[in-house]
PyMOL Python script that loads the backbone (N, CA, C, O; Angstrom):
from pymol import cmd

cmd.read_pdbstr("""\
ATOM      1  N   MET A   1      -3.689 -26.493   7.387  1.00  0.00           N
ATOM      2  CA  MET A   1      -2.645 -25.839   8.135  1.00  0.00           C
ATOM      3  C   MET A   1      -2.483 -24.409   7.622  1.00  0.00           C
ATOM      4  O   MET A   1      -2.618 -24.146   6.427  1.00  0.00           O
ATOM      5  N   ARG A   2      -2.199 -23.512   8.524  1.00  0.00           N
ATOM      6  CA  ARG A   2      -2.005 -22.104   8.158  1.00  0.00           C
ATOM      7  C   ARG A   2      -0.576 -21.711   8.497  1.00  0.00           C
ATOM      8  O   ARG A   2      -0.135 -21.885   9.633  1.00  0.00           O
ATOM      9  N   LYS A   3       0.146 -21.184   7.522  1.00  0.00           N
ATOM     10  CA  LYS A   3       1.499 -20.681   7.736  1.00  0.00           C
ATOM     11  C   LYS A   3       1.448 -19.155   7.706  1.00  0.00           C
ATOM     12  O   LYS A   3       0.573 -18.566   7.070  1.00  0.00           O
ATOM     13  N   HIS A   4       2.378 -18.534   8.388  1.00  0.00           N
ATOM     14  CA  HIS A   4       2.439 -17.072   8.418  1.00  0.00           C
ATOM     15  C   HIS A   4       3.746 -16.613   7.779  1.00  0.00           C
ATOM     16  O   HIS A   4       4.817 -17.151   8.064  1.00  0.00           O
ATOM     17  N   PHE A   5       3.638 -15.611   6.912  1.00  0.00           N
ATOM     18  CA  PHE A   5       4.779 -15.057   6.210  1.00  0.00           C
ATOM     19  C   PHE A   5       4.776 -13.538   6.382  1.00  0.00           C
ATOM     20  O   PHE A   5       3.771 -12.947   6.777  1.00  0.00           O
ATOM     21  N   THR A   6       5.901 -12.929   6.080  1.00  0.00           N
ATOM     22  CA  THR A   6       6.015 -11.476   6.137  1.00  0.00           C
ATOM     23  C   THR A   6       5.776 -10.901   4.747  1.00  0.00           C
ATOM     24  O   THR A   6       6.530 -11.183   3.817  1.00  0.00           O
ATOM     25  N   LEU A   7       4.730 -10.098   4.607  1.00  0.00           N
ATOM     26  CA  LEU A   7       4.448  -9.416   3.348  1.00  0.00           C
ATOM     27  C   LEU A   7       5.145  -8.066   3.387  1.00  0.00           C
ATOM     28  O   LEU A   7       4.779  -7.191   4.172  1.00  0.00           O
ATOM     29  N   GLU A   8       6.142  -7.903   2.544  1.00  0.00           N
ATOM     30  CA  GLU A   8       6.822  -6.619   2.408  1.00  0.00           C
ATOM     31  C   GLU A   8       6.189  -5.924   1.203  1.00  0.00           C
ATOM     32  O   GLU A   8       6.152  -6.494   0.112  1.00  0.00           O
ATOM     33  N   TYR A   9       5.692  -4.703   1.386  1.00  0.00           N
ATOM     34  CA  TYR A   9       4.992  -4.042   0.279  1.00  0.00           C
ATOM     35  C   TYR A   9       5.329  -2.562   0.221  1.00  0.00           C
ATOM     36  O   TYR A   9       5.799  -1.962   1.188  1.00  0.00           O
ATOM     37  N   TRP A  10       5.070  -2.005  -0.943  1.00  0.00           N
ATOM     38  CA  TRP A  10       5.296  -0.583  -1.192  1.00  0.00           C
ATOM     39  C   TRP A  10       4.282  -0.129  -2.235  1.00  0.00           C
ATOM     40  O   TRP A  10       3.631  -0.951  -2.879  1.00  0.00           O
ATOM     41  N   ILE A  11       4.154   1.180  -2.394  1.00  0.00           N
ATOM     42  CA  ILE A  11       3.218   1.727  -3.379  1.00  0.00           C
ATOM     43  C   ILE A  11       4.024   2.268  -4.550  1.00  0.00           C
ATOM     44  O   ILE A  11       4.958   3.049  -4.371  1.00  0.00           O
ATOM     45  N   ASP A  12       3.647   1.839  -5.757  1.00  0.00           N
ATOM     46  CA  ASP A  12       4.336   2.235  -6.983  1.00  0.00           C
ATOM     47  C   ASP A  12       3.291   2.670  -8.001  1.00  0.00           C
ATOM     48  O   ASP A  12       2.514   1.843  -8.481  1.00  0.00           O
ATOM     49  N   ASP A  13       3.263   3.948  -8.336  1.00  0.00           N
ATOM     50  CA  ASP A  13       2.276   4.512  -9.275  1.00  0.00           C
ATOM     51  C   ASP A  13       0.848   4.161  -8.884  1.00  0.00           C
ATOM     52  O   ASP A  13       0.027   3.837  -9.742  1.00  0.00           O
ATOM     53  N   GLY A  14       0.550   4.224  -7.587  1.00  0.00           N
ATOM     54  CA  GLY A  14      -0.799   3.965  -7.114  1.00  0.00           C
ATOM     55  C   GLY A  14      -1.127   2.499  -6.894  1.00  0.00           C
ATOM     56  O   GLY A  14      -2.225   2.191  -6.429  1.00  0.00           O
ATOM     57  N   TRP A  15      -0.226   1.588  -7.206  1.00  0.00           N
ATOM     58  CA  TRP A  15      -0.433   0.152  -7.013  1.00  0.00           C
ATOM     59  C   TRP A  15       0.315  -0.317  -5.777  1.00  0.00           C
ATOM     60  O   TRP A  15       1.429   0.132  -5.507  1.00  0.00           O
ATOM     61  N   TYR A  16      -0.299  -1.219  -5.032  1.00  0.00           N
ATOM     62  CA  TYR A  16       0.387  -1.886  -3.929  1.00  0.00           C
ATOM     63  C   TYR A  16       1.154  -3.070  -4.528  1.00  0.00           C
ATOM     64  O   TYR A  16       0.566  -3.961  -5.141  1.00  0.00           O
ATOM     65  N   VAL A  17       2.454  -3.060  -4.341  1.00  0.00           N
ATOM     66  CA  VAL A  17       3.322  -4.112  -4.876  1.00  0.00           C
ATOM     67  C   VAL A  17       3.997  -4.768  -3.686  1.00  0.00           C
ATOM     68  O   VAL A  17       4.414  -4.082  -2.753  1.00  0.00           O
ATOM     69  N   GLY A  18       4.110  -6.102  -3.709  1.00  0.00           N
ATOM     70  CA  GLY A  18       4.714  -6.746  -2.558  1.00  0.00           C
ATOM     71  C   GLY A  18       5.303  -8.104  -2.865  1.00  0.00           C
ATOM     72  O   GLY A  18       5.151  -8.660  -3.952  1.00  0.00           O
ATOM     73  N   ARG A  19       5.991  -8.613  -1.842  1.00  0.00           N
ATOM     74  CA  ARG A  19       6.620  -9.921  -1.938  1.00  0.00           C
ATOM     75  C   ARG A  19       6.586 -10.585  -0.569  1.00  0.00           C
ATOM     76  O   ARG A  19       6.474  -9.918   0.460  1.00  0.00           O
ATOM     77  N   LEU A  20       6.684 -11.912  -0.577  1.00  0.00           N
ATOM     78  CA  LEU A  20       6.818 -12.648   0.672  1.00  0.00           C
ATOM     79  C   LEU A  20       8.295 -12.769   0.972  1.00  0.00           C
ATOM     80  O   LEU A  20       9.033 -13.382   0.200  1.00  0.00           O
ATOM     81  N   LYS A  21       8.739 -12.200   2.074  1.00  0.00           N
ATOM     82  CA  LYS A  21      10.172 -12.176   2.393  1.00  0.00           C
ATOM     83  C   LYS A  21      10.745 -13.585   2.559  1.00  0.00           C
ATOM     84  O   LYS A  21      11.894 -13.828   2.190  1.00  0.00           O
ATOM     85  N   GLU A  22       9.968 -14.507   3.104  1.00  0.00           N
ATOM     86  CA  GLU A  22      10.466 -15.850   3.376  1.00  0.00           C
ATOM     87  C   GLU A  22      10.409 -16.778   2.168  1.00  0.00           C
ATOM     88  O   GLU A  22      10.950 -17.883   2.213  1.00  0.00           O
ATOM     89  N   VAL A  23       9.765 -16.345   1.094  1.00  0.00           N
ATOM     90  CA  VAL A  23       9.596 -17.213  -0.075  1.00  0.00           C
ATOM     91  C   VAL A  23      10.063 -16.455  -1.320  1.00  0.00           C
ATOM     92  O   VAL A  23       9.270 -15.757  -1.952  1.00  0.00           O
ATOM     93  N   PRO A  24      11.336 -16.587  -1.672  1.00  0.00           N
ATOM     94  CA  PRO A  24      11.856 -15.863  -2.845  1.00  0.00           C
ATOM     95  C   PRO A  24      11.046 -16.179  -4.106  1.00  0.00           C
ATOM     96  O   PRO A  24      10.688 -17.330  -4.359  1.00  0.00           O
ATOM     97  N   GLY A  25      10.774 -15.159  -4.871  1.00  0.00           N
ATOM     98  CA  GLY A  25      10.071 -15.354  -6.134  1.00  0.00           C
ATOM     99  C   GLY A  25       8.574 -15.160  -6.069  1.00  0.00           C
ATOM    100  O   GLY A  25       7.916 -15.183  -7.109  1.00  0.00           O
ATOM    101  N   VAL A  26       8.006 -14.970  -4.886  1.00  0.00           N
ATOM    102  CA  VAL A  26       6.566 -14.751  -4.790  1.00  0.00           C
ATOM    103  C   VAL A  26       6.316 -13.245  -4.663  1.00  0.00           C
ATOM    104  O   VAL A  26       6.463 -12.658  -3.590  1.00  0.00           O
ATOM    105  N   PHE A  27       5.936 -12.644  -5.786  1.00  0.00           N
ATOM    106  CA  PHE A  27       5.630 -11.217  -5.897  1.00  0.00           C
ATOM    107  C   PHE A  27       4.224 -11.067  -6.451  1.00  0.00           C
ATOM    108  O   PHE A  27       3.730 -11.960  -7.140  1.00  0.00           O
ATOM    109  N   SER A  28       3.575  -9.947  -6.157  1.00  0.00           N
ATOM    110  CA  SER A  28       2.292  -9.642  -6.784  1.00  0.00           C
ATOM    111  C   SER A  28       1.997  -8.161  -6.594  1.00  0.00           C
ATOM    112  O   SER A  28       2.812  -7.409  -6.060  1.00  0.00           O
ATOM    113  N   GLN A  29       0.812  -7.762  -7.043  1.00  0.00           N
ATOM    114  CA  GLN A  29       0.385  -6.376  -6.914  1.00  0.00           C
ATOM    115  C   GLN A  29      -1.130  -6.327  -6.828  1.00  0.00           C
ATOM    116  O   GLN A  29      -1.812  -7.309  -7.122  1.00  0.00           O
ATOM    117  N   GLY A  30      -1.656  -5.167  -6.421  1.00  0.00           N
ATOM    118  CA  GLY A  30      -3.094  -4.979  -6.345  1.00  0.00           C
ATOM    119  C   GLY A  30      -3.417  -3.503  -6.237  1.00  0.00           C
ATOM    120  O   GLY A  30      -2.560  -2.688  -5.895  1.00  0.00           O
ATOM    121  N   GLU A  31      -4.662  -3.171  -6.532  1.00  0.00           N
ATOM    122  CA  GLU A  31      -5.095  -1.773  -6.436  1.00  0.00           C
ATOM    123  C   GLU A  31      -5.312  -1.343  -4.992  1.00  0.00           C
ATOM    124  O   GLU A  31      -5.374  -0.147  -4.707  1.00  0.00           O
ATOM    125  N   SER A  32      -5.428  -2.302  -4.078  1.00  0.00           N
ATOM    126  CA  SER A  32      -5.572  -2.018  -2.649  1.00  0.00           C
ATOM    127  C   SER A  32      -4.704  -3.016  -1.886  1.00  0.00           C
ATOM    128  O   SER A  32      -4.235  -4.004  -2.451  1.00  0.00           O
ATOM    129  N   LEU A  33      -4.499  -2.751  -0.614  1.00  0.00           N
ATOM    130  CA  LEU A  33      -3.715  -3.670   0.201  1.00  0.00           C
ATOM    131  C   LEU A  33      -4.414  -5.026   0.299  1.00  0.00           C
ATOM    132  O   LEU A  33      -3.754  -6.064   0.265  1.00  0.00           O
ATOM    133  N   GLN A  34      -5.729  -5.027   0.418  1.00  0.00           N
ATOM    134  CA  GLN A  34      -6.476  -6.286   0.486  1.00  0.00           C
ATOM    135  C   GLN A  34      -6.331  -7.077  -0.815  1.00  0.00           C
ATOM    136  O   GLN A  34      -6.156  -8.295  -0.789  1.00  0.00           O
ATOM    137  N   GLU A  35      -6.405  -6.381  -1.951  1.00  0.00           N
ATOM    138  CA  GLU A  35      -6.242  -7.069  -3.236  1.00  0.00           C
ATOM    139  C   GLU A  35      -4.826  -7.639  -3.355  1.00  0.00           C
ATOM    140  O   GLU A  35      -4.647  -8.746  -3.863  1.00  0.00           O
ATOM    141  N   LEU A  36      -3.834  -6.901  -2.895  1.00  0.00           N
ATOM    142  CA  LEU A  36      -2.469  -7.418  -2.886  1.00  0.00           C
ATOM    143  C   LEU A  36      -2.387  -8.677  -2.037  1.00  0.00           C
ATOM    144  O   LEU A  36      -1.790  -9.665  -2.463  1.00  0.00           O
ATOM    145  N   GLU A  37      -2.977  -8.662  -0.839  1.00  0.00           N
ATOM    146  CA  GLU A  37      -2.956  -9.851   0.021  1.00  0.00           C
ATOM    147  C   GLU A  37      -3.613 -11.043  -0.667  1.00  0.00           C
ATOM    148  O   GLU A  37      -3.084 -12.153  -0.608  1.00  0.00           O
ATOM    149  N   ASP A  38      -4.746 -10.836  -1.312  1.00  0.00           N
ATOM    150  CA  ASP A  38      -5.423 -11.920  -2.046  1.00  0.00           C
ATOM    151  C   ASP A  38      -4.543 -12.434  -3.178  1.00  0.00           C
ATOM    152  O   ASP A  38      -4.405 -13.642  -3.368  1.00  0.00           O
ATOM    153  N   ASN A  39      -3.944 -11.500  -3.937  1.00  0.00           N
ATOM    154  CA  ASN A  39      -3.117 -11.892  -5.079  1.00  0.00           C
ATOM    155  C   ASN A  39      -1.831 -12.584  -4.646  1.00  0.00           C
ATOM    156  O   ASN A  39      -1.360 -13.488  -5.336  1.00  0.00           O
ATOM    157  N   ILE A  40      -1.256 -12.179  -3.521  1.00  0.00           N
ATOM    158  CA  ILE A  40      -0.016 -12.799  -3.056  1.00  0.00           C
ATOM    159  C   ILE A  40      -0.304 -14.228  -2.597  1.00  0.00           C
ATOM    160  O   ILE A  40       0.535 -15.115  -2.756  1.00  0.00           O
ATOM    161  N   GLN A  41      -1.484 -14.451  -2.032  1.00  0.00           N
ATOM    162  CA  GLN A  41      -1.871 -15.823  -1.668  1.00  0.00           C
ATOM    163  C   GLN A  41      -2.011 -16.687  -2.911  1.00  0.00           C
ATOM    164  O   GLN A  41      -1.558 -17.831  -2.933  1.00  0.00           O
ATOM    165  N   ASP A  42      -2.642 -16.137  -3.950  1.00  0.00           N
ATOM    166  CA  ASP A  42      -2.763 -16.878  -5.216  1.00  0.00           C
ATOM    167  C   ASP A  42      -1.391 -17.187  -5.794  1.00  0.00           C
ATOM    168  O   ASP A  42      -1.149 -18.303  -6.254  1.00  0.00           O
ATOM    169  N   ALA A  43      -0.485 -16.204  -5.776  1.00  0.00           N
ATOM    170  CA  ALA A  43       0.865 -16.400  -6.306  1.00  0.00           C
ATOM    171  C   ALA A  43       1.601 -17.481  -5.520  1.00  0.00           C
ATOM    172  O   ALA A  43       2.318 -18.291  -6.109  1.00  0.00           O
ATOM    173  N   TYR A  44       1.434 -17.503  -4.214  1.00  0.00           N
ATOM    174  CA  TYR A  44       2.068 -18.522  -3.379  1.00  0.00           C
ATOM    175  C   TYR A  44       1.547 -19.909  -3.750  1.00  0.00           C
ATOM    176  O   TYR A  44       2.329 -20.843  -3.927  1.00  0.00           O
ATOM    177  N   HIS A  45       0.228 -20.040  -3.868  1.00  0.00           N
ATOM    178  CA  HIS A  45      -0.351 -21.345  -4.205  1.00  0.00           C
ATOM    179  C   HIS A  45       0.079 -21.815  -5.589  1.00  0.00           C
ATOM    180  O   HIS A  45       0.335 -23.004  -5.780  1.00  0.00           O
ATOM    181  N   LEU A  46       0.163 -20.917  -6.548  1.00  0.00           N
ATOM    182  CA  LEU A  46       0.635 -21.290  -7.878  1.00  0.00           C
ATOM    183  C   LEU A  46       2.089 -21.756  -7.834  1.00  0.00           C
ATOM    184  O   LEU A  46       2.453 -22.711  -8.521  1.00  0.00           O
ATOM    185  N   MET A  47       2.915 -21.095  -7.040  1.00  0.00           N
ATOM    186  CA  MET A  47       4.314 -21.481  -6.912  1.00  0.00           C
ATOM    187  C   MET A  47       4.423 -22.873  -6.293  1.00  0.00           C
ATOM    188  O   MET A  47       5.237 -23.681  -6.741  1.00  0.00           O
ATOM    189  N   ILE A  48       3.621 -23.164  -5.273  1.00  0.00           N
ATOM    190  CA  ILE A  48       3.638 -24.477  -4.625  1.00  0.00           C
ATOM    191  C   ILE A  48       3.192 -25.557  -5.612  1.00  0.00           C
ATOM    192  O   ILE A  48       3.788 -26.633  -5.653  1.00  0.00           O
ATOM    193  N   GLU A  49       2.158 -25.291  -6.403  1.00  0.00           N
ATOM    194  CA  GLU A  49       1.697 -26.253  -7.408  1.00  0.00           C
ATOM    195  C   GLU A  49       2.798 -26.538  -8.415  1.00  0.00           C
ATOM    196  O   GLU A  49       3.033 -27.694  -8.767  1.00  0.00           O
ATOM    197  N   ASP A  50       3.483 -25.483  -8.889  1.00  0.00           N
ATOM    198  CA  ASP A  50       4.574 -25.661  -9.847  1.00  0.00           C
ATOM    199  C   ASP A  50       5.703 -26.477  -9.247  1.00  0.00           C
ATOM    200  O   ASP A  50       6.260 -27.343  -9.922  1.00  0.00           O
ATOM    201  N   GLU A  51       6.053 -26.221  -7.990  1.00  0.00           N
ATOM    202  CA  GLU A  51       7.120 -26.977  -7.333  1.00  0.00           C
ATOM    203  C   GLU A  51       6.743 -28.439  -7.204  1.00  0.00           C
ATOM    204  O   GLU A  51       7.585 -29.316  -7.399  1.00  0.00           O
ATOM    205  N   ASN A  52       5.478 -28.717  -6.876  1.00  0.00           N
ATOM    206  CA  ASN A  52       5.031 -30.099  -6.751  1.00  0.00           C
ATOM    207  C   ASN A  52       5.107 -30.825  -8.083  1.00  0.00           C
ATOM    208  O   ASN A  52       5.495 -31.992  -8.131  1.00  0.00           O
ATOM    209  N   LEU A  53       4.742 -30.146  -9.167  1.00  0.00           N
ATOM    210  CA  LEU A  53       4.821 -30.761 -10.486  1.00  0.00           C
ATOM    211  C   LEU A  53       6.263 -31.025 -10.901  1.00  0.00           C
ATOM    212  O   LEU A  53       6.566 -32.070 -11.475  1.00  0.00           O
ATOM    213  N   LEU A  54       7.152 -30.078 -10.609  1.00  0.00           N
ATOM    214  CA  LEU A  54       8.554 -30.225 -10.979  1.00  0.00           C
ATOM    215  C   LEU A  54       9.260 -31.305 -10.175  1.00  0.00           C
ATOM    216  O   LEU A  54      10.161 -31.969 -10.689  1.00  0.00           O
ATOM    217  N   SER A  55       8.863 -31.490  -8.921  1.00  0.00           N
ATOM    218  CA  SER A  55       9.581 -32.419  -8.060  1.00  0.00           C
ATOM    219  C   SER A  55       9.188 -33.872  -8.263  1.00  0.00           C
ATOM    220  O   SER A  55       9.807 -34.752  -7.664  1.00  0.00           O
ATOM    221  N   VAL A  56       8.184 -34.159  -9.082  1.00  0.00           N
ATOM    222  CA  VAL A  56       7.742 -35.535  -9.294  1.00  0.00           C
ATOM    223  C   VAL A  56       8.887 -36.405  -9.814  1.00  0.00           C
ATOM    224  O   VAL A  56       9.093 -37.507  -9.306  1.00  0.00           O
ATOM    225  N   ASN A  57       9.626 -35.942 -10.801  1.00  0.00           N
ATOM    226  CA  ASN A  57      10.721 -36.717 -11.375  1.00  0.00           C
ATOM    227  C   ASN A  57      12.086 -36.135 -11.039  1.00  0.00           C
ATOM    228  O   ASN A  57      13.090 -36.517 -11.642  1.00  0.00           O
ATOM    229  N   ALA A  58      12.130 -35.234 -10.102  1.00  0.00           N
ATOM    230  CA  ALA A  58      13.390 -34.564  -9.786  1.00  0.00           C
ATOM    231  C   ALA A  58      14.289 -35.450  -8.925  1.00  0.00           C
ATOM    232  O   ALA A  58      13.817 -36.244  -8.111  1.00  0.00           O
ATOM    233  N   GLN A  59      15.572 -35.292  -9.125  1.00  0.00           N
ATOM    234  CA  GLN A  59      16.576 -35.941  -8.305  1.00  0.00           C
ATOM    235  C   GLN A  59      17.340 -34.845  -7.565  1.00  0.00           C
ATOM    236  O   GLN A  59      17.304 -33.681  -7.964  1.00  0.00           O
ATOM    237  N   THR A  60      18.018 -35.214  -6.506  1.00  0.00           N
ATOM    238  CA  THR A  60      18.785 -34.228  -5.749  1.00  0.00           C
ATOM    239  C   THR A  60      20.225 -34.683  -5.579  1.00  0.00           C
ATOM    240  O   THR A  60      20.524 -35.876  -5.631  1.00  0.00           O
ATOM    241  N   LYS A  61      21.101 -33.730  -5.378  1.00  0.00           N
ATOM    242  CA  LYS A  61      22.517 -33.984  -5.139  1.00  0.00           C
ATOM    243  C   LYS A  61      23.039 -32.834  -4.310  1.00  0.00           C
ATOM    244  O   LYS A  61      22.787 -31.671  -4.629  1.00  0.00           O
ATOM    245  N   GLU A  62      23.765 -33.145  -3.244  1.00  0.00           N
ATOM    246  CA  GLU A  62      24.345 -32.112  -2.415  1.00  0.00           C
ATOM    247  C   GLU A  62      25.599 -31.577  -3.098  1.00  0.00           C
ATOM    248  O   GLU A  62      26.420 -32.351  -3.589  1.00  0.00           O
ATOM    249  N   VAL A  63      25.746 -30.254  -3.131  1.00  0.00           N
ATOM    250  CA  VAL A  63      26.914 -29.623  -3.725  1.00  0.00           C
ATOM    251  C   VAL A  63      27.496 -28.628  -2.739  1.00  0.00           C
ATOM    252  O   VAL A  63      26.772 -28.045  -1.932  1.00  0.00           O
ATOM    253  N   GLY A  64      28.800 -28.436  -2.808  1.00  0.00           N
ATOM    254  CA  GLY A  64      29.457 -27.451  -1.983  1.00  0.00           C
ATOM    255  C   GLY A  64      29.681 -26.170  -2.771  1.00  0.00           C
ATOM    256  O   GLY A  64      30.014 -26.211  -3.955  1.00  0.00           O
ATOM    257  N   ILE A  65      29.498 -25.043  -2.117  1.00  0.00           N
ATOM    258  CA  ILE A  65      29.681 -23.741  -2.753  1.00  0.00           C
ATOM    259  C   ILE A  65      30.615 -22.910  -1.877  1.00  0.00           C
ATOM    260  O   ILE A  65      30.360 -22.732  -0.687  1.00  0.00           O
ATOM    261  N   GLU A  66      31.675 -22.413  -2.455  1.00  0.00           N
ATOM    262  CA  GLU A  66      32.621 -21.569  -1.737  1.00  0.00           C
ATOM    263  C   GLU A  66      31.977 -20.228  -1.430  1.00  0.00           C
ATOM    264  O   GLU A  66      31.446 -19.581  -2.332  1.00  0.00           O
ATOM    265  N   VAL A  67      32.012 -19.800  -0.184  1.00  0.00           N
ATOM    266  CA  VAL A  67      31.426 -18.500   0.192  1.00  0.00           C
ATOM    267  C   VAL A  67      32.467 -17.601   0.821  1.00  0.00           C
ATOM    268  O   VAL A  67      32.159 -16.471   1.200  1.00  0.00           O
TER     269      VAL A  67
END
""", "prot")
cmd.dss("prot")
cmd.show_as("cartoon", "prot")
cmd.util.cbc("prot")
cmd.orient("prot")
């Protein structure tokens, strides 16, 4: 399956730096836009692997938060 996300990126000291807007915490960088795209995919996959490992013994509870 292929999912589509929004890559928000900017140039900082000659490096392309970016994040996936729909997935908080997935950031990366690259010397080119293509390298950034490759690295952001790797970062996404690593995050998914970590979440899968953490959720094996995880429990959940609904909580209310005043907004």
